[in-house]
C-alpha angles and dihedrals in degrees: 000000000000122000114220117205114206117196116211120226114263116257115252119245141075120324118265092256091059095047117109119237116247115277127220118264111268108259092017092118090062093048094041106030097183099062103257091161108090129187128247093286093060142271115344113185112208118187108227103172125096121252127181112229102176131003138185096236098187094048097102091045095055100032141039108221118227104175132359134203137191115226137178118241128227102223141159117248093247089052090054089054094048092050090050087056087055092248114145143062139231097193108134093003121140140176121244128184115219127167094351094308132101121225135185109229124194098019110140120217110172120213112281092215112011094202093054098044121101115255094239094053111132114203091202099047120143109265120202120238120219106226138146118262092249091054094049089050089052091050092048092051090049090048091056093054120093116247095019127103135171120234137173113246100186148345113226143162120247123177089343095308126112112233138173127222109214129183140198103231143181120221115248122228125232093263091054091049092050090051090051092050090050091051091049095050090045091053090048092050090049091050091048093052091046091050093050093052 
């Protein structure tokens, strides 16, 4: 008995290489915040929530914030890894505007793996901030005003990117600092009394 092989006609449409991968359902990110919808190649989990990596804890004790901005950071891959391990410090760091660009100066990011870092690596090197031109102009204007300074408040992750929150601030006097300390102590005392009830 002979076997007859019948070939079906090819489907019309673009070749497989030109086909687009499946997209996530619109609004799915709101319903599933941790990126459960993967592409055609499989599940890809994208972290969408915000997580603080490094913060300037004494910022609000020393300064009164006037305006804040969110900026991207130009970093090496090893610096990103170090920050994700919560290594780094913003103590004494500030933002300067030079040549139409904004930079964080004095921010310390130690080597992630000392043996694999280049010998000329500077943990306190100036790191460029990624901002819009209008925002850089606002920062430059604030920098030129007496009594104002620009400081980084925190470095955090947002949708997989490492960003910095910076603020234009005014320095607090001793009286303001004492007042803040009194308010903080009073709120702690109130919280302690409510907890013991």
